DOTI-119022 format. One record per residue: chain; x, y, z negated of N, C-alpha, C in turn; residue in one letter. Coordinates in steps of 0.2 Angstrom, whole numbers, plus 5000, padded with zeros to 4 digits. Layout:
// DOTI-119022
pt rofi->A | n_c1->X | n_c2->Y | n_c3->Z | ca_c1->X | ca_c2->Y | ca_c3->Z | c_c1->X | c_c2->Y | c_c3->Z | kolmi->a
...
//
This chain:
// DOTI-119022
pt rofi->A | n_c1->5829 | n_c2->5554 | n_c3->4842 | ca_c1->5835 | ca_c2->5553 | ca_c3->4846 | c_c1->5841 | c_c2->5551 | c_c3->4841 | kolmi->m
pt rofi->A | n_c1->5845 | n_c2->5546 | n_c3->4843 | ca_c1->5851 | ca_c2->5544 | ca_c3->4840 | c_c1->5856 | c_c2->5549 | c_c3->4842 | kolmi->t
pt rofi->A | n_c1->5862 | n_c2->5548 | n_c3->4839 | ca_c1->5868 | ca_c2->5552 | ca_c3->4841 | c_c1->5870 | c_c2->5551 | c_c3->4848 | kolmi->e
pt rofi->A | n_c1->5869 | n_c2->5544 | n_c3->4850 | ca_c1->5871 | ca_c2->5542 | ca_c3->4857 | c_c1->5866 | c_c2->5545 | c_c3->4862 | kolmi->a
pt rofi->A | n_c1->5859 | n_c2->5545 | n_c3->4860 | ca_c1->5854 | ca_c2->5548 | ca_c3->4864 | c_c1->5855 | c_c2->5555 | c_c3->4866 | kolmi->d
pt rofi->A | n_c1->5857 | n_c2->5559 | n_c3->4861 | ca_c1->5859 | ca_c2->5566 | ca_c3->4861 | c_c1->5865 | c_c2->5567 | c_c3->4866 | kolmi->a
pt rofi->A | n_c1->5870 | n_c2->5563 | n_c3->4865 | ca_c1->5876 | ca_c2->5564 | ca_c3->4869 | c_c1->5875 | c_c2->5562 | c_c3->4876 | kolmi->a
pt rofi->A | n_c1->5871 | n_c2->5557 | n_c3->4877 | ca_c1->5869 | ca_c2->5555 | ca_c3->4884 | c_c1->5865 | c_c2->5561 | c_c3->4887 | kolmi->r
pt rofi->A | n_c1->5860 | n_c2->5564 | n_c3->4884 | ca_c1->5856 | ca_c2->5569 | ca_c3->4886 | c_c1->5860 | c_c2->5575 | c_c3->4888 | kolmi->a
pt rofi->A | n_c1->5865 | n_c2->5577 | n_c3->4883 | ca_c1->5870 | ca_c2->5582 | ca_c3->4885 | c_c1->5874 | c_c2->5581 | c_c3->4891 | kolmi->a
pt rofi->A | n_c1->5876 | n_c2->5575 | n_c3->4892 | ca_c1->5880 | ca_c2->5573 | ca_c3->4898 | c_c1->5875 | c_c2->5574 | c_c3->4904 | kolmi->r
pt rofi->A | n_c1->5869 | n_c2->5571 | n_c3->4904 | ca_c1->5865 | ca_c2->5571 | ca_c3->4909 | c_c1->5863 | c_c2->5578 | c_c3->4912 | kolmi->d
pt rofi->A | n_c1->5862 | n_c2->5583 | n_c3->4907 | ca_c1->5860 | ca_c2->5590 | ca_c3->4909 | c_c1->5866 | c_c2->5594 | c_c3->4910 | kolmi->v
pt rofi->A | n_c1->5872 | n_c2->5592 | n_c3->4909 | ca_c1->5878 | ca_c2->5596 | ca_c3->4910 | c_c1->5879 | c_c2->5601 | c_c3->4904 | kolmi->g
pt rofi->A | n_c1->5877 | n_c2->5599 | n_c3->4898 | ca_c1->5878 | ca_c2->5604 | ca_c3->4893 | c_c1->5885 | c_c2->5605 | c_c3->4891 | kolmi->a
pt rofi->A | n_c1->5886 | n_c2->5611 | n_c3->4889 | ca_c1->5893 | ca_c2->5613 | ca_c3->4887 | c_c1->5893 | c_c2->5613 | c_c3->4879 | kolmi->h
pt rofi->A | n_c1->5888 | n_c2->5613 | n_c3->4876 | ca_c1->5887 | ca_c2->5613 | ca_c3->4869 | c_c1->5882 | c_c2->5609 | c_c3->4866 | kolmi->t
pt rofi->A | n_c1->5883 | n_c2->5605 | n_c3->4861 | ca_c1->5878 | ca_c2->5600 | ca_c3->4858 | c_c1->5877 | c_c2->5602 | c_c3->4851 | kolmi->l
pt rofi->A | n_c1->5871 | n_c2->5603 | n_c3->4849 | ca_c1->5870 | ca_c2->5605 | ca_c3->4842 | c_c1->5865 | c_c2->5600 | c_c3->4839 | kolmi->v
pt rofi->A | n_c1->5867 | n_c2->5595 | n_c3->4835 | ca_c1->5863 | ca_c2->5590 | ca_c3->4832 | c_c1->5859 | c_c2->5594 | c_c3->4827 | kolmi->p
pt rofi->A | n_c1->5852 | n_c2->5593 | n_c3->4828 | ca_c1->5847 | ca_c2->5596 | ca_c3->4823 | c_c1->5842 | c_c2->5591 | c_c3->4821 | kolmi->m
pt rofi->A | n_c1->5837 | n_c2->5593 | n_c3->4817 | ca_c1->5832 | ca_c2->5589 | ca_c3->4814 | c_c1->5833 | c_c2->5583 | c_c3->4810 | kolmi->h
pt rofi->A | n_c1->5839 | n_c2->5583 | n_c3->4807 | ca_c1->5841 | ca_c2->5577 | ca_c3->4804 | c_c1->5838 | c_c2->5576 | c_c3->4797 | kolmi->r
pt rofi->A | n_c1->5835 | n_c2->5581 | n_c3->4794 | ca_c1->5832 | ca_c2->5581 | ca_c3->4788 | c_c1->5825 | c_c2->5582 | c_c3->4788 | kolmi->d
pt rofi->A | n_c1->5822 | n_c2->5581 | n_c3->4794 | ca_c1->5814 | ca_c2->5582 | ca_c3->4794 | c_c1->5810 | c_c2->5577 | c_c3->4791 | kolmi->l
pt rofi->A | n_c1->5813 | n_c2->5571 | n_c3->4792 | ca_c1->5809 | ca_c2->5565 | ca_c3->4789 | c_c1->5813 | c_c2->5561 | c_c3->4784 | kolmi->w
pt rofi->A | n_c1->5809 | n_c2->5558 | n_c3->4779 | ca_c1->5813 | ca_c2->5555 | ca_c3->4774 | c_c1->5817 | c_c2->5549 | c_c3->4776 | kolmi->r
pt rofi->A | n_c1->5814 | n_c2->5545 | n_c3->4781 | ca_c1->5817 | ca_c2->5539 | ca_c3->4783 | c_c1->5823 | c_c2->5540 | c_c3->4788 | kolmi->a
pt rofi->A | n_c1->5824 | n_c2->5547 | n_c3->4790 | ca_c1->5829 | ca_c2->5549 | ca_c3->4796 | c_c1->5835 | c_c2->5552 | c_c3->4792 | kolmi->f
pt rofi->A | n_c1->5840 | n_c2->5548 | n_c3->4791 | ca_c1->5846 | ca_c2->5550 | ca_c3->4788 | c_c1->5852 | c_c2->5549 | c_c3->4792 | kolmi->h
pt rofi->A | n_c1->5852 | n_c2->5551 | n_c3->4798 | ca_c1->5858 | ca_c2->5551 | ca_c3->4802 | c_c1->5863 | c_c2->5556 | c_c3->4800 | kolmi->l
pt rofi->A | n_c1->5869 | n_c2->5555 | n_c3->4801 | ca_c1->5874 | ca_c2->5559 | ca_c3->4799 | c_c1->5876 | c_c2->5563 | c_c3->4806 | kolmi->d
pt rofi->A | n_c1->5875 | n_c2->5570 | n_c3->4806 | ca_c1->5876 | ca_c2->5574 | ca_c3->4812 | c_c1->5883 | c_c2->5574 | c_c3->4814 | kolmi->p
pt rofi->A | n_c1->5888 | n_c2->5572 | n_c3->4809 | ca_c1->5895 | ca_c2->5572 | ca_c3->4811 | c_c1->5896 | c_c2->5566 | c_c3->4816 | kolmi->r
pt rofi->A | n_c1->5892 | n_c2->5561 | n_c3->4816 | ca_c1->5893 | ca_c2->5556 | ca_c3->4820 | c_c1->5892 | c_c2->5558 | c_c3->4828 | kolmi->r
pt rofi->A | n_c1->5888 | n_c2->5563 | n_c3->4829 | ca_c1->5887 | ca_c2->5566 | ca_c3->4835 | c_c1->5894 | c_c2->5568 | c_c3->4838 | kolmi->a
pt rofi->A | n_c1->5898 | n_c2->5571 | n_c3->4834 | ca_c1->5904 | ca_c2->5573 | ca_c3->4837 | c_c1->5909 | c_c2->5567 | c_c3->4839 | kolmi->r
pt rofi->A | n_c1->5908 | n_c2->5561 | n_c3->4836 | ca_c1->5912 | ca_c2->5555 | ca_c3->4838 | c_c1->5909 | c_c2->5553 | c_c3->4844 | kolmi->t
pt rofi->A | n_c1->5902 | n_c2->5552 | n_c3->4844 | ca_c1->5899 | ca_c2->5549 | ca_c3->4850 | c_c1->5900 | c_c2->5553 | c_c3->4856 | kolmi->v
pt rofi->A | n_c1->5900 | n_c2->5560 | n_c3->4855 | ca_c1->5900 | ca_c2->5564 | ca_c3->4861 | c_c1->5907 | c_c2->5564 | c_c3->4865 | kolmi->a
pt rofi->A | n_c1->5912 | n_c2->5562 | n_c3->4861 | ca_c1->5918 | ca_c2->5561 | ca_c3->4865 | c_c1->5918 | c_c2->5555 | c_c3->4870 | kolmi->r
pt rofi->A | n_c1->5913 | n_c2->5550 | n_c3->4869 | ca_c1->5913 | ca_c2->5545 | ca_c3->4874 | c_c1->5908 | c_c2->5547 | c_c3->4880 | kolmi->w
pt rofi->A | n_c1->5903 | n_c2->5550 | n_c3->4878 | ca_c1->5898 | ca_c2->5552 | ca_c3->4884 | c_c1->5899 | c_c2->5559 | c_c3->4887 | kolmi->y
pt rofi->A | n_c1->5901 | n_c2->5564 | n_c3->4883 | ca_c1->5902 | ca_c2->5570 | ca_c3->4886 | c_c1->5908 | c_c2->5574 | c_c3->4883 | kolmi->c
pt rofi->A | n_c1->5914 | n_c2->5571 | n_c3->4885 | ca_c1->5920 | ca_c2->5573 | ca_c3->4881 | c_c1->5921 | c_c2->5581 | c_c3->4882 | kolmi->p
pt rofi->A | n_c1->5919 | n_c2->5584 | n_c3->4887 | ca_c1->5920 | ca_c2->5591 | ca_c3->4888 | c_c1->5915 | c_c2->5596 | c_c3->4884 | kolmi->d
pt rofi->A | n_c1->5910 | n_c2->5593 | n_c3->4881 | ca_c1->5905 | ca_c2->5597 | ca_c3->4877 | c_c1->5908 | c_c2->5598 | c_c3->4870 | kolmi->a
pt rofi->A | n_c1->5906 | n_c2->5604 | n_c3->4867 | ca_c1->5908 | ca_c2->5606 | ca_c3->4861 | c_c1->5902 | c_c2->5604 | c_c3->4856 | kolmi->v
pt rofi->A | n_c1->5904 | n_c2->5601 | n_c3->4851 | ca_c1->5898 | ca_c2->5599 | ca_c3->4846 | c_c1->5899 | c_c2->5604 | c_c3->4840 | kolmi->v
pt rofi->A | n_c1->5893 | n_c2->5608 | n_c3->4839 | ca_c1->5892 | ca_c2->5613 | ca_c3->4834 | c_c1->5887 | c_c2->5610 | c_c3->4829 | kolmi->k
pt rofi->A | n_c1->5889 | n_c2->5609 | n_c3->4823 | ca_c1->5885 | ca_c2->5606 | ca_c3->4818 | c_c1->5882 | c_c2->5612 | c_c3->4813 | kolmi->i
pt rofi->A | n_c1->5876 | n_c2->5613 | n_c3->4813 | ca_c1->5873 | ca_c2->5619 | ca_c3->4810 | c_c1->5873 | c_c2->5617 | c_c3->4802 | kolmi->p
pt rofi->A | n_c1->5874 | n_c2->5622 | n_c3->4798 | ca_c1->5873 | ca_c2->5622 | ca_c3->4791 | c_c1->5866 | c_c2->5622 | c_c3->4789 | kolmi->k
pt rofi->A | n_c1->5863 | n_c2->5618 | n_c3->4785 | ca_c1->5856 | ca_c2->5618 | ca_c3->4783 | c_c1->5855 | c_c2->5625 | c_c3->4780 | kolmi->v
pt rofi->A | n_c1->5850 | n_c2->5628 | n_c3->4782 | ca_c1->5848 | ca_c2->5635 | ca_c3->4780 | c_c1->5852 | c_c2->5640 | c_c3->4783 | kolmi->g
pt rofi->A | n_c1->5857 | n_c2->5639 | n_c3->4788 | ca_c1->5861 | ca_c2->5644 | ca_c3->4791 | c_c1->5857 | c_c2->5646 | c_c3->4797 | kolmi->g
pt rofi->A | n_c1->5860 | n_c2->5651 | n_c3->4800 | ca_c1->5857 | ca_c2->5655 | ca_c3->4806 | c_c1->5861 | c_c2->5652 | c_c3->4812 | kolmi->k
pt rofi->A | n_c1->5858 | n_c2->5652 | n_c3->4818 | ca_c1->5861 | ca_c2->5650 | ca_c3->4824 | c_c1->5860 | c_c2->5656 | c_c3->4829 | kolmi->r
pt rofi->A | n_c1->5866 | n_c2->5659 | n_c3->4830 | ca_c1->5866 | ca_c2->5665 | ca_c3->4834 | c_c1->5869 | c_c2->5663 | c_c3->4841 | kolmi->v
pt rofi->A | n_c1->5865 | n_c2->5665 | n_c3->4846 | ca_c1->5867 | ca_c2->5663 | ca_c3->4853 | c_c1->5871 | c_c2->5669 | c_c3->4856 | kolmi->s
pt rofi->A | n_c1->5875 | n_c2->5668 | n_c3->4860 | ca_c1->5879 | ca_c2->5673 | ca_c3->4863 | c_c1->5875 | c_c2->5677 | c_c3->4869 | kolmi->s
pt rofi->A | n_c1->5870 | n_c2->5674 | n_c3->4871 | ca_c1->5866 | ca_c2->5677 | ca_c3->4876 | c_c1->5868 | c_c2->5675 | c_c3->4883 | kolmi->g
pt rofi->A | n_c1->5873 | n_c2->5670 | n_c3->4884 | ca_c1->5876 | ca_c2->5669 | ca_c3->4890 | c_c1->5872 | c_c2->5663 | c_c3->4893 | kolmi->r
pt rofi->A | n_c1->5866 | n_c2->5662 | n_c3->4893 | ca_c1->5862 | ca_c2->5656 | ca_c3->4896 | c_c1->5862 | c_c2->5651 | c_c3->4891 | kolmi->g
pt rofi->A | n_c1->5861 | n_c2->5645 | n_c3->4894 | ca_c1->5860 | ca_c2->5639 | ca_c3->4890 | c_c1->5867 | c_c2->5637 | c_c3->4886 | kolmi->a
pt rofi->A | n_c1->5867 | n_c2->5638 | n_c3->4879 | ca_c1->5873 | ca_c2->5636 | ca_c3->4876 | c_c1->5872 | c_c2->5632 | c_c3->4870 | kolmi->e
//
């Protein structure tokens, strides 16, 4: 998925949070996850974009799909 694909998917499912991931899985895949924040403003302006740190933890609040 590109940043636009992810933002459109977030819009289509009504997501409140978008977490761009898997950016460093393949050598030829070097998209900047910060671009997702810019693109999300166009497609899903109400969604919050949270960019995880490489090697960091993701803790869910347990309030359903976040």
